[in-house]
PDB file of N, CA, C and O in Angstrom:
ATOM      1  N   MET A   1      12.530  13.549  -7.550  1.00  0.00           N
ATOM      2  CA  MET A   1      13.378  12.382  -7.565  1.00  0.00           C
ATOM      3  C   MET A   1      12.948  11.420  -6.464  1.00  0.00           C
ATOM      4  O   MET A   1      12.763  11.818  -5.314  1.00  0.00           O
ATOM      5  N   THR A   2      12.794  10.167  -6.824  1.00  0.00           N
ATOM      6  CA  THR A   2      12.398   9.172  -5.832  1.00  0.00           C
ATOM      7  C   THR A   2      13.625   8.652  -5.091  1.00  0.00           C
ATOM      8  O   THR A   2      14.764   8.954  -5.448  1.00  0.00           O
ATOM      9  N   VAL A   3      13.368   7.877  -4.068  1.00  0.00           N
ATOM     10  CA  VAL A   3      14.449   7.309  -3.265  1.00  0.00           C
ATOM     11  C   VAL A   3      15.295   6.358  -4.114  1.00  0.00           C
ATOM     12  O   VAL A   3      16.521   6.349  -3.999  1.00  0.00           O
ATOM     13  N   PHE A   4      14.647   5.559  -4.965  1.00  0.00           N
ATOM     14  CA  PHE A   4      15.387   4.628  -5.826  1.00  0.00           C
ATOM     15  C   PHE A   4      16.323   5.366  -6.785  1.00  0.00           C
ATOM     16  O   PHE A   4      17.436   4.907  -7.046  1.00  0.00           O
ATOM     17  N   GLU A   5      15.878   6.495  -7.302  1.00  0.00           N
ATOM     18  CA  GLU A   5      16.720   7.264  -8.226  1.00  0.00           C
ATOM     19  C   GLU A   5      17.941   7.839  -7.518  1.00  0.00           C
ATOM     20  O   GLU A   5      19.030   7.875  -8.091  1.00  0.00           O
ATOM     21  N   VAL A   6      17.771   8.284  -6.289  1.00  0.00           N
ATOM     22  CA  VAL A   6      18.901   8.816  -5.519  1.00  0.00           C
ATOM     23  C   VAL A   6      19.891   7.696  -5.195  1.00  0.00           C
ATOM     24  O   VAL A   6      21.104   7.878  -5.308  1.00  0.00           O
ATOM     25  N   ILE A   7      19.367   6.543  -4.792  1.00  0.00           N
ATOM     26  CA  ILE A   7      20.242   5.400  -4.493  1.00  0.00           C
ATOM     27  C   ILE A   7      20.978   4.962  -5.754  1.00  0.00           C
ATOM     28  O   ILE A   7      22.164   4.639  -5.699  1.00  0.00           O
ATOM     29  N   LEU A   8      20.282   4.948  -6.891  1.00  0.00           N
ATOM     30  CA  LEU A   8      20.920   4.572  -8.159  1.00  0.00           C
ATOM     31  C   LEU A   8      22.024   5.558  -8.526  1.00  0.00           C
ATOM     32  O   LEU A   8      23.070   5.156  -9.036  1.00  0.00           O
ATOM     33  N   LEU A   9      21.803   6.823  -8.274  1.00  0.00           N
ATOM     34  CA  LEU A   9      22.826   7.833  -8.550  1.00  0.00           C
ATOM     35  C   LEU A   9      24.056   7.628  -7.677  1.00  0.00           C
ATOM     36  O   LEU A   9      25.184   7.714  -8.163  1.00  0.00           O
ATOM     37  N   VAL A  10      23.848   7.360  -6.407  1.00  0.00           N
ATOM     38  CA  VAL A  10      24.971   7.126  -5.483  1.00  0.00           C
ATOM     39  C   VAL A  10      25.727   5.862  -5.870  1.00  0.00           C
ATOM     40  O   VAL A  10      26.958   5.855  -5.882  1.00  0.00           O
ATOM     41  N   VAL A  11      24.996   4.785  -6.187  1.00  0.00           N
ATOM     42  CA  VAL A  11      25.643   3.530  -6.587  1.00  0.00           C
ATOM     43  C   VAL A  11      26.420   3.721  -7.886  1.00  0.00           C
ATOM     44  O   VAL A  11      27.499   3.151  -8.049  1.00  0.00           O
ATOM     45  N   SER A  12      25.887   4.512  -8.807  1.00  0.00           N
ATOM     46  CA  SER A  12      26.574   4.759 -10.083  1.00  0.00           C
ATOM     47  C   SER A  12      27.893   5.482  -9.868  1.00  0.00           C
ATOM     48  O   SER A  12      28.909   5.111 -10.456  1.00  0.00           O
ATOM     49  N   VAL A  13      27.885   6.500  -9.038  1.00  0.00           N
ATOM     50  CA  VAL A  13      29.120   7.255  -8.767  1.00  0.00           C
ATOM     51  C   VAL A  13      30.136   6.370  -8.052  1.00  0.00           C
ATOM     52  O   VAL A  13      31.323   6.398  -8.376  1.00  0.00           O
ATOM     53  N   LEU A  14      29.673   5.585  -7.081  1.00  0.00           N
ATOM     54  CA  LEU A  14      30.579   4.669  -6.380  1.00  0.00           C
ATOM     55  C   LEU A  14      31.150   3.613  -7.318  1.00  0.00           C
ATOM     56  O   LEU A  14      32.325   3.259  -7.214  1.00  0.00           O
ATOM     57  N   LEU A  15      30.332   3.112  -8.226  1.00  0.00           N
ATOM     58  CA  LEU A  15      30.791   2.099  -9.179  1.00  0.00           C
ATOM     59  C   LEU A  15      31.858   2.658 -10.105  1.00  0.00           C
ATOM     60  O   LEU A  15      32.847   1.984 -10.392  1.00  0.00           O
ATOM     61  N   ILE A  16      31.667   3.872 -10.569  1.00  0.00           N
ATOM     62  CA  ILE A  16      32.673   4.507 -11.428  1.00  0.00           C
ATOM     63  C   ILE A  16      33.977   4.698 -10.665  1.00  0.00           C
ATOM     64  O   ILE A  16      35.053   4.412 -11.190  1.00  0.00           O
ATOM     65  N   ALA A  17      33.885   5.180  -9.433  1.00  0.00           N
ATOM     66  CA  ALA A  17      35.089   5.423  -8.625  1.00  0.00           C
ATOM     67  C   ALA A  17      35.820   4.127  -8.309  1.00  0.00           C
ATOM     68  O   ALA A  17      37.048   4.085  -8.371  1.00  0.00           O
ATOM     69  N   ILE A  18      35.092   3.077  -7.974  1.00  0.00           N
ATOM     70  CA  ILE A  18      35.726   1.823  -7.585  1.00  0.00           C
ATOM     71  C   ILE A  18      36.364   1.125  -8.783  1.00  0.00           C
ATOM     72  O   ILE A  18      37.386   0.455  -8.633  1.00  0.00           O
ATOM     73  N   VAL A  19      35.777   1.273  -9.964  1.00  0.00           N
ATOM     74  CA  VAL A  19      36.387   0.691 -11.165  1.00  0.00           C
ATOM     75  C   VAL A  19      37.687   1.421 -11.492  1.00  0.00           C
ATOM     76  O   VAL A  19      38.653   0.800 -11.934  1.00  0.00           O
ATOM     77  N   LEU A  20      37.716   2.718 -11.279  1.00  0.00           N
ATOM     78  CA  LEU A  20      38.943   3.468 -11.531  1.00  0.00           C
ATOM     79  C   LEU A  20      40.034   3.146 -10.526  1.00  0.00           C
ATOM     80  O   LEU A  20      41.213   3.343 -10.819  1.00  0.00           O
ATOM     81  N   LEU A  21      39.670   2.653  -9.344  1.00  0.00           N
ATOM     82  CA  LEU A  21      40.665   2.299  -8.332  1.00  0.00           C
ATOM     83  C   LEU A  21      41.291   0.927  -8.560  1.00  0.00           C
ATOM     84  O   LEU A  21      42.330   0.615  -7.977  1.00  0.00           O
ATOM     85  N   GLN A  22      40.667   0.107  -9.402  1.00  0.00           N
ATOM     86  CA  GLN A  22      41.190  -1.239  -9.622  1.00  0.00           C
ATOM     87  C   GLN A  22      42.539  -1.188 -10.318  1.00  0.00           C
ATOM     88  O   GLN A  22      42.824  -0.290 -11.110  1.00  0.00           O
ATOM     89  N   SER A  23      43.366  -2.188  -9.995  1.00  0.00           N
ATOM     90  CA  SER A  23      44.690  -2.244 -10.603  1.00  0.00           C
ATOM     91  C   SER A  23      44.587  -2.635 -12.066  1.00  0.00           C
ATOM     92  O   SER A  23      43.665  -3.341 -12.475  1.00  0.00           O
ATOM     93  N   ASN A  24      45.535  -2.172 -12.835  1.00  0.00           N
ATOM     94  CA  ASN A  24      45.562  -2.434 -14.266  1.00  0.00           C
ATOM     95  C   ASN A  24      46.197  -3.792 -14.507  1.00  0.00           C
ATOM     96  O   ASN A  24      47.368  -3.995 -14.187  1.00  0.00           O
ATOM     97  N   LYS A  25      45.440  -4.717 -15.067  1.00  0.00           N
ATOM     98  CA  LYS A  25      45.960  -6.070 -15.310  1.00  0.00           C
ATOM     99  C   LYS A  25      46.842  -6.132 -16.557  1.00  0.00           C
ATOM    100  O   LYS A  25      47.787  -6.921 -16.601  1.00  0.00           O
ATOM    101  N   ALA A  26      46.556  -5.333 -17.546  1.00  0.00           N
ATOM    102  CA  ALA A  26      47.342  -5.321 -18.774  1.00  0.00           C
ATOM    103  C   ALA A  26      48.190  -4.053 -18.780  1.00  0.00           C
ATOM    104  O   ALA A  26      47.689  -2.967 -18.488  1.00  0.00           O
ATOM    105  N   THR A  27      49.459  -4.189 -19.110  1.00  0.00           N
ATOM    106  CA  THR A  27      50.330  -3.023 -19.103  1.00  0.00           C
ATOM    107  C   THR A  27      50.072  -2.116 -20.289  1.00  0.00           C
ATOM    108  O   THR A  27      50.253  -0.902 -20.199  1.00  0.00           O
ATOM    109  N   ASP A  28      49.649  -2.697 -21.398  1.00  0.00           N
ATOM    110  CA  ASP A  28      49.441  -1.900 -22.603  1.00  0.00           C
ATOM    111  C   ASP A  28      48.437  -2.615 -23.501  1.00  0.00           C
ATOM    112  O   ASP A  28      48.423  -3.844 -23.559  1.00  0.00           O
ATOM    113  N   GLY A  29      47.617  -1.873 -24.182  1.00  0.00           N
ATOM    114  CA  GLY A  29      46.639  -2.479 -25.079  1.00  0.00           C
ATOM    115  C   GLY A  29      47.285  -3.234 -26.221  1.00  0.00           C
ATOM    116  O   GLY A  29      46.776  -4.273 -26.638  1.00  0.00           O
ATOM    117  N   SER A  30      48.396  -2.733 -26.733  1.00  0.00           N
ATOM    118  CA  SER A  30      49.072  -3.427 -27.821  1.00  0.00           C
ATOM    119  C   SER A  30      49.757  -4.699 -27.341  1.00  0.00           C
ATOM    120  O   SER A  30      50.003  -5.607 -28.136  1.00  0.00           O
ATOM    121  N   GLY A  31      50.066  -4.775 -26.059  1.00  0.00           N
ATOM    122  CA  GLY A  31      50.676  -5.980 -25.519  1.00  0.00           C
ATOM    123  C   GLY A  31      49.733  -7.163 -25.546  1.00  0.00           C
ATOM    124  O   GLY A  31      50.177  -8.309 -25.627  1.00  0.00           O
ATOM    125  N   ILE A  32      48.447  -6.904 -25.479  1.00  0.00           N
ATOM    126  CA  ILE A  32      47.465  -7.982 -25.540  1.00  0.00           C
ATOM    127  C   ILE A  32      47.432  -8.570 -26.950  1.00  0.00           C
ATOM    128  O   ILE A  32      47.369  -9.788 -27.118  1.00  0.00           O
ATOM    129  N   ILE A  33      47.473  -7.708 -27.951  1.00  0.00           N
ATOM    130  CA  ILE A  33      47.394  -8.169 -29.337  1.00  0.00           C
ATOM    131  C   ILE A  33      48.674  -8.901 -29.747  1.00  0.00           C
ATOM    132  O   ILE A  33      48.618  -9.948 -30.391  1.00  0.00           O
ATOM    133  N   THR A  34      49.819  -8.345 -29.371  1.00  0.00           N
ATOM    134  CA  THR A  34      51.090  -8.938 -29.780  1.00  0.00           C
ATOM    135  C   THR A  34      51.564 -10.047 -28.856  1.00  0.00           C
ATOM    136  O   THR A  34      52.529 -10.745 -29.167  1.00  0.00           O
ATOM    137  N   GLY A  35      50.889 -10.217 -27.717  1.00  0.00           N
ATOM    138  CA  GLY A  35      51.308 -11.265 -26.788  1.00  0.00           C
ATOM    139  C   GLY A  35      52.431 -10.822 -25.886  1.00  0.00           C
ATOM    140  O   GLY A  35      53.169 -11.660 -25.369  1.00  0.00           O
ATOM    141  N   GLY A  36      52.580  -9.542 -25.683  1.00  0.00           N
ATOM    142  CA  GLY A  36      53.673  -9.027 -24.875  1.00  0.00           C
ATOM    143  C   GLY A  36      53.500  -9.241 -23.389  1.00  0.00           C
ATOM    144  O   GLY A  36      54.493  -9.258 -22.661  1.00  0.00           O
ATOM    145  N   ASN A  37      52.302  -9.402 -22.916  1.00  0.00           N
ATOM    146  CA  ASN A  37      52.071  -9.572 -21.490  1.00  0.00           C
ATOM    147  C   ASN A  37      51.776 -11.035 -21.203  1.00  0.00           C
ATOM    148  O   ASN A  37      50.641 -11.483 -21.362  1.00  0.00           O
ATOM    149  N   GLN A  38      52.783 -11.777 -20.785  1.00  0.00           N
ATOM    150  CA  GLN A  38      52.652 -13.213 -20.603  1.00  0.00           C
ATOM    151  C   GLN A  38      51.831 -13.580 -19.372  1.00  0.00           C
ATOM    152  O   GLN A  38      51.188 -14.630 -19.363  1.00  0.00           O
ATOM    153  N   GLU A  39      51.834 -12.755 -18.346  1.00  0.00           N
ATOM    154  CA  GLU A  39      51.102 -13.102 -17.134  1.00  0.00           C
ATOM    155  C   GLU A  39      49.678 -12.563 -17.124  1.00  0.00           C
ATOM    156  O   GLU A  39      49.044 -12.529 -16.069  1.00  0.00           O
ATOM    157  N   LEU A  40      49.164 -12.142 -18.270  1.00  0.00           N
ATOM    158  CA  LEU A  40      47.821 -11.578 -18.335  1.00  0.00           C
ATOM    159  C   LEU A  40      46.759 -12.610 -17.977  1.00  0.00           C
ATOM    160  O   LEU A  40      45.831 -12.299 -17.231  1.00  0.00           O
ATOM    161  N   PHE A  41      46.875 -13.825 -18.490  1.00  0.00           N
ATOM    162  CA  PHE A  41      45.859 -14.833 -18.270  1.00  0.00           C
ATOM    163  C   PHE A  41      46.278 -15.880 -17.242  1.00  0.00           C
ATOM    164  O   PHE A  41      45.643 -16.931 -17.145  1.00  0.00           O
ATOM    165  N   GLN A  42      47.317 -15.620 -16.487  1.00  0.00           N
ATOM    166  CA  GLN A  42      47.716 -16.545 -15.438  1.00  0.00           C
ATOM    167  C   GLN A  42      46.744 -16.436 -14.273  1.00  0.00           C
ATOM    168  O   GLN A  42      46.141 -15.388 -14.042  1.00  0.00           O
ATOM    169  N   ASN A  43      46.606 -17.523 -13.554  1.00  0.00           N
ATOM    170  CA  ASN A  43      45.709 -17.553 -12.403  1.00  0.00           C
ATOM    171  C   ASN A  43      46.443 -16.951 -11.209  1.00  0.00           C
ATOM    172  O   ASN A  43      47.227 -17.626 -10.541  1.00  0.00           O
ATOM    173  N   MET A  44      46.176 -15.670 -10.950  1.00  0.00           N
ATOM    174  CA  MET A  44      46.823 -14.981  -9.836  1.00  0.00           C
ATOM    175  C   MET A  44      45.766 -14.663  -8.785  1.00  0.00           C
ATOM    176  O   MET A  44      44.696 -14.145  -9.107  1.00  0.00           O
ATOM    177  N   LYS A  45      46.072 -14.978  -7.524  1.00  0.00           N
ATOM    178  CA  LYS A  45      45.122 -14.730  -6.454  1.00  0.00           C
ATOM    179  C   LYS A  45      45.167 -13.272  -6.039  1.00  0.00           C
ATOM    180  O   LYS A  45      46.232 -12.672  -5.898  1.00  0.00           O
ATOM    181  N   GLU A  46      43.972 -12.719  -5.847  1.00  0.00           N
ATOM    182  CA  GLU A  46      43.881 -11.368  -5.316  1.00  0.00           C
ATOM    183  C   GLU A  46      43.943 -11.458  -3.798  1.00  0.00           C
ATOM    184  O   GLU A  46      43.395 -12.382  -3.198  1.00  0.00           O
ATOM    185  N   ARG A  47      44.610 -10.500  -3.190  1.00  0.00           N
ATOM    186  CA  ARG A  47      44.733 -10.510  -1.740  1.00  0.00           C
ATOM    187  C   ARG A  47      44.545  -9.106  -1.200  1.00  0.00           C
ATOM    188  O   ARG A  47      44.814  -8.114  -1.877  1.00  0.00           O
ATOM    189  N   GLY A  48      44.083  -9.050   0.018  1.00  0.00           N
ATOM    190  CA  GLY A  48      43.989  -7.791   0.738  1.00  0.00           C
ATOM    191  C   GLY A  48      43.037  -6.794   0.090  1.00  0.00           C
ATOM    192  O   GLY A  48      41.877  -7.099  -0.188  1.00  0.00           O
ATOM    193  N   PHE A  49      43.562  -5.592  -0.143  1.00  0.00           N
ATOM    194  CA  PHE A  49      42.758  -4.494  -0.660  1.00  0.00           C
ATOM    195  C   PHE A  49      42.251  -4.789  -2.066  1.00  0.00           C
ATOM    196  O   PHE A  49      41.139  -4.395  -2.416  1.00  0.00           O
ATOM    197  N   GLU A  50      43.047  -5.471  -2.869  1.00  0.00           N
ATOM    198  CA  GLU A  50      42.640  -5.812  -4.231  1.00  0.00           C
ATOM    199  C   GLU A  50      41.438  -6.763  -4.238  1.00  0.00           C
ATOM    200  O   GLU A  50      40.550  -6.637  -5.080  1.00  0.00           O
ATOM    201  N   LEU A  51      41.413  -7.703  -3.309  1.00  0.00           N
ATOM    202  CA  LEU A  51      40.278  -8.615  -3.176  1.00  0.00           C
ATOM    203  C   LEU A  51      39.032  -7.858  -2.732  1.00  0.00           C
ATOM    204  O   LEU A  51      37.938  -8.110  -3.237  1.00  0.00           O
ATOM    205  N   PHE A  52      39.195  -6.927  -1.786  1.00  0.00           N
ATOM    206  CA  PHE A  52      38.075  -6.114  -1.318  1.00  0.00           C
ATOM    207  C   PHE A  52      37.500  -5.278  -2.457  1.00  0.00           C
ATOM    208  O   PHE A  52      36.281  -5.210  -2.621  1.00  0.00           O
ATOM    209  N   ILE A  53      38.364  -4.645  -3.242  1.00  0.00           N
ATOM    210  CA  ILE A  53      37.921  -3.812  -4.366  1.00  0.00           C
ATOM    211  C   ILE A  53      37.167  -4.661  -5.387  1.00  0.00           C
ATOM    212  O   ILE A  53      36.136  -4.238  -5.910  1.00  0.00           O
ATOM    213  N   SER A  54      37.670  -5.833  -5.664  1.00  0.00           N
ATOM    214  CA  SER A  54      37.032  -6.725  -6.638  1.00  0.00           C
ATOM    215  C   SER A  54      35.644  -7.157  -6.178  1.00  0.00           C
ATOM    216  O   SER A  54      34.693  -7.130  -6.960  1.00  0.00           O
ATOM    217  N   ARG A  55      35.525  -7.549  -4.927  1.00  0.00           N
ATOM    218  CA  ARG A  55      34.226  -7.983  -4.405  1.00  0.00           C
ATOM    219  C   ARG A  55      33.258  -6.810  -4.283  1.00  0.00           C
ATOM    220  O   ARG A  55      32.066  -6.965  -4.548  1.00  0.00           O
ATOM    221  N   PHE A  56      33.753  -5.649  -3.889  1.00  0.00           N
ATOM    222  CA  PHE A  56      32.907  -4.464  -3.763  1.00  0.00           C
ATOM    223  C   PHE A  56      32.381  -4.034  -5.134  1.00  0.00           C
ATOM    224  O   PHE A  56      31.243  -3.580  -5.253  1.00  0.00           O
ATOM    225  N   THR A  57      33.212  -4.179  -6.167  1.00  0.00           N
ATOM    226  CA  THR A  57      32.778  -3.881  -7.530  1.00  0.00           C
ATOM    227  C   THR A  57      31.656  -4.823  -7.952  1.00  0.00           C
ATOM    228  O   THR A  57      30.679  -4.393  -8.564  1.00  0.00           O
ATOM    229  N   LEU A  58      31.794  -6.098  -7.627  1.00  0.00           N
ATOM    230  CA  LEU A  58      30.759  -7.082  -7.947  1.00  0.00           C
ATOM    231  C   LEU A  58      29.440  -6.734  -7.256  1.00  0.00           C
ATOM    232  O   LEU A  58      28.380  -6.768  -7.880  1.00  0.00           O
ATOM    233  N   VAL A  59      29.508  -6.403  -5.975  1.00  0.00           N
ATOM    234  CA  VAL A  59      28.306  -6.057  -5.219  1.00  0.00           C
ATOM    235  C   VAL A  59      27.652  -4.800  -5.787  1.00  0.00           C
ATOM    236  O   VAL A  59      26.432  -4.752  -5.940  1.00  0.00           O
ATOM    237  N   LEU A  60      28.454  -3.785  -6.102  1.00  0.00           N
ATOM    238  CA  LEU A  60      27.900  -2.550  -6.664  1.00  0.00           C
ATOM    239  C   LEU A  60      27.280  -2.792  -8.040  1.00  0.00           C
ATOM    240  O   LEU A  60      26.251  -2.200  -8.366  1.00  0.00           O
ATOM    241  N   GLY A  61      27.889  -3.649  -8.840  1.00  0.00           N
ATOM    242  CA  GLY A  61      27.344  -3.971 -10.152  1.00  0.00           C
ATOM    243  C   GLY A  61      26.001  -4.670 -10.052  1.00  0.00           C
ATOM    244  O   GLY A  61      25.075  -4.356 -10.799  1.00  0.00           O
ATOM    245  N   ILE A  62      25.894  -5.614  -9.134  1.00  0.00           N
ATOM    246  CA  ILE A  62      24.627  -6.313  -8.927  1.00  0.00           C
ATOM    247  C   ILE A  62      23.569  -5.352  -8.403  1.00  0.00           C
ATOM    248  O   ILE A  62      22.420  -5.388  -8.845  1.00  0.00           O
ATOM    249  N   LEU A  63      23.954  -4.489  -7.457  1.00  0.00           N
ATOM    250  CA  LEU A  63      23.028  -3.490  -6.928  1.00  0.00           C
ATOM    251  C   LEU A  63      22.533  -2.554  -8.022  1.00  0.00           C
ATOM    252  O   LEU A  63      21.348  -2.227  -8.080  1.00  0.00           O
ATOM    253  N   PHE A  64      23.444  -2.126  -8.885  1.00  0.00           N
ATOM    254  CA  PHE A  64      23.081  -1.239  -9.988  1.00  0.00           C
ATOM    255  C   PHE A  64      22.056  -1.909 -10.893  1.00  0.00           C
ATOM    256  O   PHE A  64      21.068  -1.290 -11.289  1.00  0.00           O
ATOM    257  N   PHE A  65      22.292  -3.166 -11.217  1.00  0.00           N
ATOM    258  CA  PHE A  65      21.380  -3.910 -12.081  1.00  0.00           C
ATOM    259  C   PHE A  65      20.004  -4.072 -11.443  1.00  0.00           C
ATOM    260  O   PHE A  65      18.985  -3.862 -12.102  1.00  0.00           O
ATOM    261  N   VAL A  66      19.969  -4.442 -10.168  1.00  0.00           N
ATOM    262  CA  VAL A  66      18.702  -4.680  -9.476  1.00  0.00           C
ATOM    263  C   VAL A  66      17.905  -3.380  -9.340  1.00  0.00           C
ATOM    264  O   VAL A  66      16.696  -3.372  -9.571  1.00  0.00           O
ATOM    265  N   ILE A  67      18.563  -2.295  -8.970  1.00  0.00           N
ATOM    266  CA  ILE A  67      17.860  -1.017  -8.807  1.00  0.00           C
ATOM    267  C   ILE A  67      17.362  -0.508 -10.164  1.00  0.00           C
ATOM    268  O   ILE A  67      16.255   0.021 -10.264  1.00  0.00           O
ATOM    269  N   SER A  68      18.173  -0.669 -11.191  1.00  0.00           N
ATOM    270  CA  SER A  68      17.735  -0.245 -12.535  1.00  0.00           C
ATOM    271  C   SER A  68      16.527  -1.046 -12.988  1.00  0.00           C
ATOM    272  O   SER A  68      15.591  -0.484 -13.558  1.00  0.00           O
ATOM    273  N   LEU A  69      16.534  -2.338 -12.745  1.00  0.00           N
ATOM    274  CA  LEU A  69      15.411  -3.190 -13.096  1.00  0.00           C
ATOM    275  C   LEU A  69      14.158  -2.803 -12.296  1.00  0.00           C
ATOM    276  O   LEU A  69      13.052  -2.785 -12.837  1.00  0.00           O
ATOM    277  N   ALA A  70      14.338  -2.498 -11.014  1.00  0.00           N
ATOM    278  CA  ALA A  70      13.211  -2.094 -10.173  1.00  0.00           C
ATOM    279  C   ALA A  70      12.619  -0.772 -10.665  1.00  0.00           C
ATOM    280  O   ALA A  70      11.400  -0.604 -10.685  1.00  0.00           O
ATOM    281  N   LEU A  71      13.478   0.161 -11.060  1.00  0.00           N
ATOM    282  CA  LEU A  71      12.979   1.434 -11.587  1.00  0.00           C
ATOM    283  C   LEU A  71      12.246   1.247 -12.907  1.00  0.00           C
ATOM    284  O   LEU A  71      11.275   1.953 -13.182  1.00  0.00           O
ATOM    285  N   PHE A  72      12.691   0.320 -13.713  1.00  0.00           N
ATOM    286  CA  PHE A  72      12.034   0.038 -14.987  1.00  0.00           C
ATOM    287  C   PHE A  72      10.647  -0.560 -14.784  1.00  0.00           C
ATOM    288  O   PHE A  72       9.709  -0.234 -15.511  1.00  0.00           O
ATOM    289  N   LEU A  73      10.524  -1.436 -13.791  1.00  0.00           N
ATOM    290  CA  LEU A  73       9.267  -2.132 -13.556  1.00  0.00           C
ATOM    291  C   LEU A  73       8.258  -1.304 -12.777  1.00  0.00           C
ATOM    292  O   LEU A  73       7.065  -1.605 -12.801  1.00  0.00           O
ATOM    293  N   ILE A  74       8.711  -0.280 -12.098  1.00  0.00           N
ATOM    294  CA  ILE A  74       7.780   0.564 -11.302  1.00  0.00           C
ATOM    295  C   ILE A  74       7.017   1.497 -12.206  1.00  0.00           C
ATOM    296  O   ILE A  74       6.194   2.280 -11.732  1.00  0.00           O
TER     297      ILE A  74
END
């Protein structure tokens, strides 16, 4: 296993864990179809820990993409 593969494995596990930690924006899947969740598409600001989780998810996603692309090209 190369260093890139180990880093990709660690980033993958962290990405899965951080996505599971994010708050649920929709209360129910059927509420989206029937229109039951009125505040689903409202512009709500993330603050504190929720903002950190959101930005960390973005960074991990970009890292995952870049490392995967680097492994493909090597």
